[in-house]
LUMKEMI-279461 format. One record per atom (N, C-alpha, C): residue number from 1; atom name; x, y, z. Coordinates in nm, 3 decimals. Example, Ala and Ser with C-alpha at 12.3 -4.5 7.8 and 13.67 -1.06 7.14 Angstrom:
BEGIN
1  N  1.319  -0.569  0.780
1  CA  1.230  -0.450  0.780
1  C  1.320  -0.330  0.780
2  N  1.285  -0.225  0.708
2  CA  1.367  -0.106  0.714
2  C  1.290  0.003  0.787
//
This chain:
BEGIN
1  N  0.831  0.980  1.659
1  CA  0.720  0.856  1.519
1  C  0.585  0.934  1.498
2  N  0.588  1.044  1.498
2  CA  0.360  1.046  1.428
2  C  0.283  1.158  1.317
3  N  0.217  1.074  1.296
3  CA  0.103  1.157  1.139
3  C  0.185  1.276  1.065
4  N  0.179  1.234  0.956
4  CA  0.207  1.389  0.883
4  C  0.125  1.314  0.802
5  N  -0.025  1.413  0.726
5  CA  -0.077  1.485  0.658
5  C  -0.034  1.514  0.493
6  N  0.015  1.442  0.412
6  CA  0.131  1.591  0.263
6  C  0.044  1.641  0.173
7  N  -0.137  1.589  0.123
7  CA  -0.189  1.644  0.020
7  C  -0.360  1.642  0.133
8  N  -0.444  1.761  0.124
8  CA  -0.560  1.752  0.191
8  C  -0.679  1.690  0.100
9  N  -0.737  1.630  0.116
9  CA  -0.825  1.628  -0.006
9  C  -0.933  1.753  -0.035
10  N  -0.972  1.698  -0.164
10  CA  -1.074  1.791  -0.221
10  C  -1.258  1.846  -0.185
11  N  -1.266  1.957  -0.173
11  CA  -1.449  1.900  -0.149
11  C  -1.516  1.861  -0.261
12  N  -1.457  1.923  -0.354
12  CA  -1.531  1.802  -0.417
12  C  -1.526  1.646  -0.451
13  N  -1.486  1.651  -0.345
13  CA  -1.404  1.483  -0.324
13  C  -1.433  1.437  -0.329
14  N  -1.467  1.275  -0.315
14  CA  -1.527  1.196  -0.097
14  C  -1.369  1.182  -0.052
15  N  -1.375  1.162  0.057
15  CA  -1.212  1.233  0.167
15  C  -1.135  1.095  0.128
16  N  -1.056  1.082  0.178
16  CA  -0.898  0.991  0.174
16  C  -0.836  0.984  0.321
17  N  -0.788  0.927  0.392
17  CA  -0.657  0.855  0.480
17  C  -0.618  0.809  0.448
18  N  -0.482  0.893  0.522
18  CA  -0.323  0.848  0.522
18  C  -0.285  0.821  0.697
19  N  -0.258  0.721  0.623
19  CA  -0.164  0.693  0.769
19  C  -0.002  0.647  0.732
20  N  0.104  0.672  0.746
20  CA  0.225  0.762  0.811
20  C  0.254  0.552  0.789
21  N  0.409  0.577  0.668
21  CA  0.511  0.465  0.719
21  C  0.526  0.482  0.705
22  N  0.696  0.511  0.831
22  CA  0.858  0.552  0.854
22  C  0.939  0.382  0.832
23  N  1.088  0.456  0.839
23  CA  1.222  0.388  0.795
23  C  1.219  0.314  0.985
24  N  1.318  0.256  0.933
24  CA  1.327  0.202  1.085
24  C  1.404  0.331  1.199
25  N  1.449  0.356  1.164
25  CA  1.517  0.432  1.234
25  C  1.452  0.629  1.219
26  N  1.325  0.662  1.180
26  CA  1.222  0.717  1.281
26  C  1.182  0.840  1.084
27  N  1.204  0.846  0.980
27  CA  1.195  0.930  0.873
27  C  1.096  0.905  0.840
28  N  1.056  0.967  0.796
28  CA  0.877  0.903  0.673
28  C  0.855  0.877  0.617
29  N  0.913  0.726  0.546
29  CA  0.916  0.789  0.372
29  C  0.818  0.797  0.335
30  N  0.659  0.762  0.333
30  CA  0.554  0.739  0.268
30  C  0.452  0.786  0.314
31  N  0.315  0.782  0.221
31  CA  0.157  0.695  0.333
31  C  0.050  0.689  0.265
32  N  0.005  0.582  0.294
32  CA  -0.128  0.481  0.218
32  C  -0.238  0.574  0.282
33  N  -0.330  0.582  0.115
33  CA  -0.383  0.663  0.159
33  C  -0.522  0.530  0.081
34  N  -0.608  0.565  0.216
34  CA  -0.743  0.472  0.169
34  C  -0.875  0.545  0.145
35  N  -0.940  0.437  0.110
35  CA  -1.122  0.512  0.091
35  C  -1.150  0.531  0.205
36  N  -1.194  0.616  0.237
36  CA  -1.328  0.676  0.312
36  C  -1.470  0.658  0.275
37  N  -1.577  0.650  0.344
37  CA  -1.691  0.721  0.291
37  C  -1.757  0.891  0.351
38  N  -1.872  0.907  0.221
38  CA  -1.899  1.030  0.208
38  C  -1.859  1.153  0.310
39  N  -1.907  1.016  0.477
39  CA  -1.905  1.088  0.608
39  C  -1.778  1.055  0.694
40  N  -1.670  1.035  0.643
40  CA  -1.512  1.026  0.689
40  C  -1.500  0.864  0.732
41  N  -1.589  0.747  0.695
41  CA  -1.492  0.714  0.850
41  C  -1.491  0.543  0.713
42  N  -1.430  0.449  0.748
42  CA  -1.350  0.346  0.678
42  C  -1.458  0.262  0.664
43  N  -1.485  0.206  0.520
43  CA  -1.609  0.157  0.479
43  C  -1.571  0.025  0.434
44  N  -1.453  -0.017  0.533
44  CA  -1.409  -0.225  0.473
44  C  -1.479  -0.261  0.317
45  N  -1.336  -0.186  0.237
45  CA  -1.376  -0.179  0.084
45  C  -1.333  -0.355  0.068
46  N  -1.230  -0.400  0.113
46  CA  -1.188  -0.558  0.124
46  C  -1.360  -0.661  0.066
47  N  -1.473  -0.570  0.171
47  CA  -1.575  -0.727  0.132
47  C  -1.644  -0.697  0.049
48  N  -1.580  -0.572  -0.040
48  CA  -1.692  -0.491  -0.121
48  C  -1.680  -0.639  -0.277
49  N  -1.720  -0.630  -0.375
49  CA  -1.703  -0.694  -0.466
49  C  -1.584  -0.637  -0.546
50  N  -1.581  -0.679  -0.633
50  CA  -1.497  -0.635  -0.720
50  C  -1.446  -0.564  -0.754
51  N  -1.637  -0.502  -0.827
51  CA  -1.652  -0.361  -0.931
51  C  -1.647  -0.224  -0.839
52  N  -1.709  -0.281  -0.715
52  CA  -1.742  -0.117  -0.618
52  C  -1.631  -0.123  -0.558
53  N  -1.462  -0.239  -0.541
53  CA  -1.311  -0.217  -0.536
53  C  -1.321  -0.063  -0.643
54  N  -1.290  -0.150  -0.778
54  CA  -1.241  0.011  -0.843
54  C  -1.303  0.079  -0.821
55  N  -1.457  0.096  -0.789
55  CA  -1.435  0.255  -0.821
55  C  -1.348  0.267  -0.717
56  N  -1.402  0.238  -0.592
56  CA  -1.330  0.301  -0.441
56  C  -1.140  0.369  -0.498
57  N  -1.081  0.235  -0.597
57  CA  -0.902  0.248  -0.623
57  C  -0.891  0.404  -0.707
58  N  -1.003  0.427  -0.745
58  CA  -1.079  0.421  -0.880
58  C  -1.045  0.669  -0.801
59  N  -1.185  0.667  -0.645
59  CA  -1.178  0.809  -0.624
59  C  -1.097  0.848  -0.481
60  N  -0.972  0.732  -0.518
60  CA  -0.919  0.754  -0.381
60  C  -0.713  0.799  -0.470
61  N  -0.682  0.794  -0.640
61  CA  -0.648  0.766  -0.720
61  C  -0.665  0.928  -0.796
62  N  -0.819  0.903  -0.799
62  CA  -0.806  1.097  -0.837
62  C  -0.837  1.237  -0.772
63  N  -0.848  1.232  -0.598
63  CA  -0.825  1.267  -0.480
63  C  -0.641  1.316  -0.519
64  N  -0.631  1.239  -0.502
64  CA  -0.492  1.250  -0.515
64  C  -0.376  1.293  -0.627
65  N  -0.466  1.241  -0.706
65  CA  -0.401  1.265  -0.784
65  C  -0.425  1.367  -0.944
66  N  -0.576  1.379  -0.935
66  CA  -0.627  1.432  -1.015
66  C  -0.618  1.623  -1.090
67  N  -0.514  1.574  -1.003
67  CA  -0.492  1.769  -1.143
67  C  -0.339  1.786  -1.065
68  N  -0.257  1.634  -1.109
68  CA  -0.119  1.575  -1.108
68  C  -0.051  1.553  -1.007
69  N  0.084  1.463  -1.035
69  CA  0.102  1.445  -0.900
69  C  0.143  1.599  -0.788
70  N  0.117  1.574  -0.636
70  CA  0.068  1.650  -0.563
70  C  0.283  1.655  -0.511
71  N  0.284  1.811  -0.420
71  CA  0.423  1.838  -0.441
71  C  0.456  1.736  -0.318
72  N  0.408  1.701  -0.279
72  CA  0.510  1.675  -0.187
72  C  0.598  1.509  -0.188
73  N  0.736  1.545  -0.128
73  CA  0.808  1.422  -0.208
73  C  0.791  1.267  -0.160
74  N  0.761  1.215  -0.104
74  CA  0.766  1.108  -0.049
74  C  0.654  0.966  -0.050
75  N  0.712  0.884  -0.048
75  CA  0.589  0.828  -0.160
75  C  0.432  0.764  -0.112
76  N  0.346  0.735  -0.207
76  CA  0.211  0.728  -0.208
76  C  0.176  0.551  -0.212
77  N  0.092  0.541  -0.103
77  CA  0.076  0.449  -0.165
77  C  -0.092  0.372  -0.182
78  N  -0.162  0.340  -0.246
78  CA  -0.258  0.321  -0.254
78  C  -0.277  0.191  -0.346
79  N  -0.382  0.082  -0.256
79  CA  -0.482  -0.042  -0.312
79  C  -0.471  -0.087  -0.389
80  N  -0.523  -0.134  -0.552
80  CA  -0.524  -0.117  -0.643
80  C  -0.573  -0.263  -0.739
81  N  -0.721  -0.264  -0.804
81  CA  -0.725  -0.410  -0.819
81  C  -0.732  -0.409  -0.927
82  N  -0.727  -0.574  -0.957
82  CA  -0.720  -0.601  -1.157
82  C  -0.691  -0.581  -1.224
83  N  -0.813  -0.462  -1.195
83  CA  -0.919  -0.368  -1.336
83  C  -0.782  -0.286  -1.325
84  N  -0.691  -0.146  -1.243
84  CA  -0.598  -0.167  -1.275
84  C  -0.496  -0.195  -1.393
85  N  -0.410  -0.304  -1.290
85  CA  -0.303  -0.472  -1.385
85  C  -0.343  -0.454  -1.457
86  N  -0.429  -0.490  -1.588
86  CA  -0.451  -0.491  -1.693
86  C  -0.499  -0.419  -1.813
87  N  -0.469  -0.265  -1.713
87  CA  -0.516  -0.192  -1.847
87  C  -0.650  -0.157  -1.828
88  N  -0.714  -0.205  -1.730
88  CA  -0.914  -0.154  -1.732
88  C  -0.913  -0.103  -1.769
89  N  -0.844  -0.004  -1.656
89  CA  -0.946  0.081  -1.641
89  C  -0.735  0.219  -1.606
90  N  -0.753  0.339  -1.616
90  CA  -0.655  0.435  -1.606
90  C  -0.585  0.456  -1.466
91  N  -0.456  0.509  -1.544
91  CA  -0.379  0.500  -1.357
91  C  -0.306  0.687  -1.440
92  N  -0.264  0.744  -1.324
92  CA  -0.286  0.817  -1.294
92  C  -0.097  0.856  -1.351
93  N  -0.092  0.955  -1.434
93  CA  0.073  0.993  -1.354
93  C  0.161  1.034  -1.290
94  N  0.247  0.996  -1.245
94  CA  0.227  0.986  -1.118
94  C  0.401  1.066  -1.073
95  N  0.520  1.100  -1.178
95  CA  0.599  1.123  -1.125
95  C  0.668  1.000  -1.026
96  N  0.659  0.905  -1.016
96  CA  0.773  0.798  -0.993
96  C  0.753  0.778  -0.823
97  N  0.621  0.883  -0.776
97  CA  0.589  0.837  -0.660
97  C  0.407  0.822  -0.622
98  N  0.449  0.694  -0.706
98  CA  0.286  0.637  -0.708
98  C  0.387  0.460  -0.694
99  N  0.245  0.361  -0.547
99  CA  0.332  0.289  -0.472
99  C  0.176  0.165  -0.531
100  N  0.147  0.049  -0.661
100  CA  0.038  0.002  -0.688
100  C  0.054  -0.128  -0.558
101  N  0.037  -0.061  -0.449
101  CA  0.006  -0.189  -0.334
101  C  -0.135  -0.318  -0.360
102  N  -0.110  -0.441  -0.437
102  CA  -0.206  -0.541  -0.516
102  C  -0.263  -0.591  -0.380
103  N  -0.388  -0.539  -0.428
103  CA  -0.462  -0.678  -0.254
103  C  -0.449  -0.795  -0.338
104  N  -0.482  -0.878  -0.184
104  CA  -0.469  -1.030  -0.211
104  C  -0.541  -1.116  -0.250
105  N  -0.684  -1.005  -0.285
105  CA  -0.779  -1.116  -0.407
105  C  -0.706  -1.125  -0.499
106  N  -0.559  -1.042  -0.594
106  CA  -0.572  -1.030  -0.742
106  C  -0.490  -1.207  -0.735
107  N  -0.515  -1.273  -0.824
107  CA  -0.463  -1.348  -0.903
107  C  -0.370  -1.318  -0.955
108  N  -0.260  -1.454  -0.966
108  CA  -0.123  -1.434  -1.101
108  C  -0.192  -1.461  -1.209
109  N  -0.264  -1.455  -1.282
109  CA  -0.291  -1.474  -1.373
109  C  -0.184  -1.486  -1.491
110  N  -0.142  -1.458  -1.626
110  CA  -0.123  -1.463  -1.758
110  C  -0.098  -1.275  -1.754
111  N  -0.208  -1.212  -1.737
111  CA  -0.262  -1.135  -1.782
111  C  -0.228  -0.994  -1.686
112  N  -0.239  -1.086  -1.554
112  CA  -0.204  -0.984  -1.388
112  C  -0.026  -0.997  -1.428
113  N  0.019  -1.041  -1.481
113  CA  0.148  -1.150  -1.505
113  C  0.248  -0.940  -1.603
114  N  0.172  -0.988  -1.742
114  CA  0.228  -0.898  -1.823
114  C  0.217  -0.754  -1.735
115  N  0.043  -0.746  -1.748
115  CA  0.020  -0.645  -1.670
115  C  0.127  -0.567  -1.507
116  N  0.211  -0.616  -1.398
116  CA  0.320  -0.610  -1.409
116  C  0.445  -0.609  -1.428
117  N  0.468  -0.622  -1.571
117  CA  0.521  -0.573  -1.642
117  C  0.547  -0.524  -1.695
118  N  0.473  -0.426  -1.759
118  CA  0.427  -0.296  -1.824
118  C  0.404  -0.181  -1.713
119  N  0.395  -0.205  -1.628
119  CA  0.385  -0.107  -1.533
119  C  0.489  -0.060  -1.437
120  N  0.563  -0.124  -1.484
120  CA  0.714  -0.160  -1.381
120  C  0.784  -0.089  -1.472
121  N  0.772  -0.090  -1.619
121  CA  0.916  -0.002  -1.705
121  C  0.812  0.169  -1.721
122  N  0.723  0.112  -1.688
122  CA  0.625  0.233  -1.709
122  C  0.697  0.343  -1.606
123  N  0.714  0.250  -1.498
123  CA  0.838  0.370  -1.344
123  C  0.725  0.359  -1.230
124  N  0.600  0.277  -1.272
124  CA  0.503  0.245  -1.098
124  C  0.572  0.209  -1.063
125  N  0.600  0.170  -0.906
125  CA  0.641  0.089  -0.779
125  C  0.520  -0.024  -0.713
126  N  0.583  -0.151  -0.677
126  CA  0.440  -0.223  -0.721
126  C  0.478  -0.314  -0.594
127  N  0.362  -0.325  -0.489
127  CA  0.381  -0.397  -0.334
127  C  0.325  -0.450  -0.285
128  N  0.337  -0.608  -0.286
128  CA  0.298  -0.712  -0.274
128  C  0.167  -0.698  -0.123
129  N  -0.006  -0.631  -0.141
129  CA  -0.021  -0.591  0.066
129  C  -0.111  -0.735  0.116
130  N  -0.016  -0.798  0.267
130  CA  -0.064  -0.850  0.336
130  C  -0.077  -1.036  0.287
131  N  0.086  -1.004  0.213
131  CA  0.145  -1.132  0.272
131  C  0.146  -1.228  0.371
132  N  0.131  -1.291  0.273
132  CA  0.099  -1.424  0.369
132  C  0.137  -1.617  0.298
133  N  0.213  -1.550  0.171
133  CA  0.355  -1.621  0.114
133  C  0.185  -1.728  0.017
134  N  0.136  -1.671  0.024
134  CA  -0.009  -1.725  -0.028
134  C  0.097  -1.823  -0.203
135  N  0.007  -1.802  -0.312
135  CA  0.091  -1.937  -0.392
135  C  0.129  -1.792  -0.550
136  N  -0.001  -1.753  -0.532
136  CA  -0.014  -1.599  -0.640
136  C  0.042  -1.494  -0.564
137  N  0.015  -1.479  -0.425
137  CA  0.218  -1.390  -0.358
137  C  0.279  -1.369  -0.444
138  N  0.318  -1.529  -0.462
138  CA  0.479  -1.625  -0.436
138  C  0.497  -1.537  -0.618
139  N  0.448  -1.558  -0.723
139  CA  0.414  -1.531  -0.845
139  C  0.421  -1.398  -0.860
140  N  0.398  -1.352  -0.739
140  CA  0.414  -1.175  -0.789
140  C  0.563  -1.105  -0.813
141  N  0.571  -1.169  -0.672
141  CA  0.716  -1.164  -0.568
141  C  0.815  -1.096  -0.697
142  N  0.882  -1.105  -0.759
142  CA  0.954  -1.103  -0.845
142  C  0.920  -0.928  -0.892
143  N  0.842  -0.905  -0.956
143  CA  0.794  -0.791  -0.958
143  C  0.802  -0.642  -0.881
144  N  0.804  -0.719  -0.730
144  CA  0.737  -0.609  -0.632
144  C  0.867  -0.521  -0.545
145  N  0.848  -0.413  -0.644
145  CA  0.965  -0.342  -0.434
145  C  0.948  -0.322  -0.321
146  N  0.783  -0.426  -0.376
146  CA  0.780  -0.345  -0.121
146  C  0.673  -0.479  -0.133
147  N  0.669  -0.565  -0.030
147  CA  0.587  -0.642  0.070
147  C  0.625  -0.623  0.136
148  N  0.409  -0.623  0.235
148  CA  0.370  -0.589  0.305
148  C  0.352  -0.653  0.407
149  N  0.394  -0.702  0.545
149  CA  0.389  -0.839  0.591
149  C  0.297  -0.770  0.733
150  N  0.181  -0.822  0.787
150  CA  0.133  -0.867  0.926
150  C  0.164  -0.840  0.998
151  N  0.256  -0.801  1.086
151  CA  0.404  -0.788  1.185
151  C  0.316  -0.923  1.274
152  N  0.213  -0.952  1.319
152  CA  0.151  -1.058  1.388
152  C  0.153  -1.200  1.308
153  N  0.158  -1.187  1.165
153  CA  0.109  -1.309  1.132
153  C  0.327  -1.385  1.161
154  N  0.414  -1.286  1.161
154  CA  0.557  -1.290  1.190
154  C  0.564  -1.380  1.347
155  N  0.518  -1.292  1.438
155  CA  0.515  -1.320  1.574
155  C  0.437  -1.469  1.541
156  N  0.325  -1.514  1.506
156  CA  0.282  -1.666  1.410
156  C  0.310  -1.751  1.402
157  N  0.439  -1.719  1.317
157  CA  0.427  -1.867  1.168
157  C  0.588  -1.804  1.184
158  N  0.701  -1.746  1.248
158  CA  0.812  -1.738  1.283
158  C  0.882  -1.657  1.156
159  N  1.001  -1.616  1.171
159  CA  1.095  -1.502  1.087
159  C  1.081  -1.556  0.967
160  N  1.026  -1.660  0.942
160  CA  1.069  -1.740  0.804
160  C  0.975  -1.649  0.718
161  N  0.859  -1.626  0.670
161  CA  0.752  -1.541  0.631
161  C  0.836  -1.385  0.565
162  N  0.968  -1.347  0.607
162  CA  1.001  -1.209  0.622
162  C  1.166  -1.304  0.510
163  N  1.194  -1.356  0.581
163  CA  1.369  -1.451  0.530
163  C  1.235  -1.479  0.334
164  N  1.107  -1.523  0.290
164  CA  1.057  -1.561  0.195
164  C  1.010  -1.468  0.132
165  N  0.964  -1.298  0.208
165  CA  0.948  -1.194  0.160
165  C  1.075  -1.150  0.052
166  N  1.143  -1.142  0.158
166  CA  1.233  -1.101  0.114
166  C  1.351  -1.173  -0.016
167  N  1.299  -1.249  -0.089
167  CA  1.434  -1.338  -0.185
167  C  1.441  -1.241  -0.274
168  N  1.385  -1.099  -0.343
168  CA  1.363  -1.090  -0.444
168  C  1.409  -0.969  -0.427
169  N  1.433  -0.930  -0.324
169  CA  1.563  -0.849  -0.329
169  C  1.391  -0.662  -0.265
170  N  1.311  -0.704  -0.195
170  CA  1.216  -0.628  -0.270
170  C  1.272  -0.549  -0.060
171  N  1.213  -0.408  0.004
171  CA  1.196  -0.368  0.050
171  C  1.047  -0.412  0.200
172  N  1.056  -0.471  0.303
172  CA  0.955  -0.485  0.311
172  C  0.961  -0.431  0.467
173  N  0.742  -0.382  0.444
173  CA  0.681  -0.334  0.509
173  C  0.660  -0.395  0.593
174  N  0.661  -0.350  0.715
174  CA  0.578  -0.454  0.889
174  C  0.459  -0.350  0.853
175  N  0.306  -0.405  0.862
175  CA  0.172  -0.316  0.837
175  C  0.107  -0.341  0.992
176  N  0.114  -0.294  1.041
176  CA  0.013  -0.301  1.213
176  C  0.046  -0.364  1.275
177  N  0.167  -0.286  1.327
177  CA  0.301  -0.207  1.408
177  C  0.126  -0.149  1.561
178  N  0.136  -0.257  1.648
178  CA  0.004  -0.196  1.733
178  C  0.137  -0.124  1.847
179  N  0.220  -0.206  1.907
179  CA  0.306  -0.149  2.009
179  C  0.448  -0.088  1.965
180  N  0.479  -0.079  2.069
180  CA  0.621  -0.024  2.185
180  C  0.745  -0.189  2.114
181  N  0.648  -0.242  2.187
181  CA  0.737  -0.420  2.187
181  C  0.711  -0.452  2.058
182  N  0.640  -0.400  1.999
182  CA  0.590  -0.455  1.844
182  C  0.712  -0.406  1.735
183  N  0.689  -0.303  1.778
183  CA  0.824  -0.152  1.719
183  C  0.922  -0.284  1.689
184  N  1.007  -0.272  1.849
184  CA  1.149  -0.308  1.832
184  C  1.161  -0.468  1.768
185  N  1.069  -0.597  1.791
185  CA  1.057  -0.697  1.688
185  C  1.081  -0.701  1.579
186  N  0.956  -0.555  1.505
186  CA  0.981  -0.601  1.324
186  C  1.102  -0.518  1.286
187  N  1.210  -0.443  1.375
187  CA  1.344  -0.417  1.335
187  C  1.461  -0.517  1.381
188  N  1.415  -0.589  1.481
188  CA  1.520  -0.745  1.469
188  C  1.493  -0.834  1.379
189  N  1.353  -0.795  1.345
189  CA  1.270  -0.914  1.176
189  C  1.379  -0.848  1.163
190  N  1.394  -0.759  1.047
190  CA  1.413  -0.708  0.980
190  C  1.437  -0.627  0.836
191  N  1.245  -0.557  0.953
191  CA  1.159  -0.519  0.808
191  C  1.226  -0.438  0.814
192  N  1.185  -0.342  0.657
192  CA  1.309  -0.232  0.641
192  C  1.184  -0.050  0.683
193  N  1.044  -0.119  0.696
193  CA  0.961  0.035  0.742
193  C  0.863  -0.055  0.807
194  N  0.759  0.080  0.844
194  CA  0.701  -0.019  0.909
194  C  0.584  0.104  0.982
195  N  0.470  0.066  0.924
195  CA  0.306  0.097  0.968
195  C  0.243  0.054  1.074
196  N  0.179  0.130  1.181
196  CA  0.067  0.100  1.229
196  C  0.009  0.229  1.357
197  N  -0.061  0.223  1.424
197  CA  -0.192  0.232  1.467
197  C  -0.026  0.376  1.606
198  N  0.128  0.280  1.651
198  CA  0.129  0.302  1.699
198  C  0.282  0.398  1.682
199  N  0.302  0.429  1.604
199  CA  0.353  0.524  1.498
199  C  0.240  0.573  1.439
200  N  0.102  0.594  1.419
200  CA  0.059  0.697  1.375
200  C  -0.056  0.623  1.318
201  N  -0.223  0.609  1.352
201  CA  -0.311  0.595  1.301
201  C  -0.373  0.651  1.202
202  N  -0.538  0.601  1.029
202  CA  -0.521  0.625  0.884
202  C  -0.647  0.812  0.987
203  N  -0.563  0.843  0.960
203  CA  -0.596  1.006  0.997
203  C  -0.754  1.035  0.879
204  N  -0.845  1.089  0.851
204  CA  -0.938  1.151  0.718
204  C  -0.872  1.278  0.718
205  N  -0.857  1.330  0.550
205  CA  -0.780  1.465  0.552
205  C  -0.916  1.529  0.538
206  N  -0.943  1.711  0.527
206  CA  -1.014  1.759  0.553
206  C  -0.904  1.858  0.441
207  N  -1.015  1.980  0.423
207  CA  -0.952  2.051  0.325
207  C  -0.919  2.187  0.417
//
């Protein structure tokens, strides 16, 4: 398994990074696309205020889909804030490729649940990021096509976390797979997809 670049960022836009997501038998399934600063470095977006996180998400979507869906056929996972779920901010045409990865700060209020229903009807795929069985995450599980779990949490909490995440039939993505032993453990726990530095680190895309 090696890192794969799907689509280069355009020079007029902020750079983005790409990290591959693999099937357990070594096929490229998709990439998570991440915000980067103008110098191409991680920006710790998860520590920003929600309005600044909205701007970061919009920047990644513009870099990926500003000229229409790219030609590649793999899935594009992008972190999404509440504003995009409740229709305060527009989402791009997606050709069935865009996976809306809901960040852990999003509360499952009535507007968010209605937004999830609406977006799934429009063909968007939904992922719950950093699943840790928090009540808001559990409430969103019936709408999730993917559930992403930090595999280190399974080591700490046991495979019951994986069993809960699978309850509604979502595909399970092991995140932060950092060594070959974790690759084998994640296969044993029943994960469908794998993401982590040992399989391909996040790489900033260049024009």
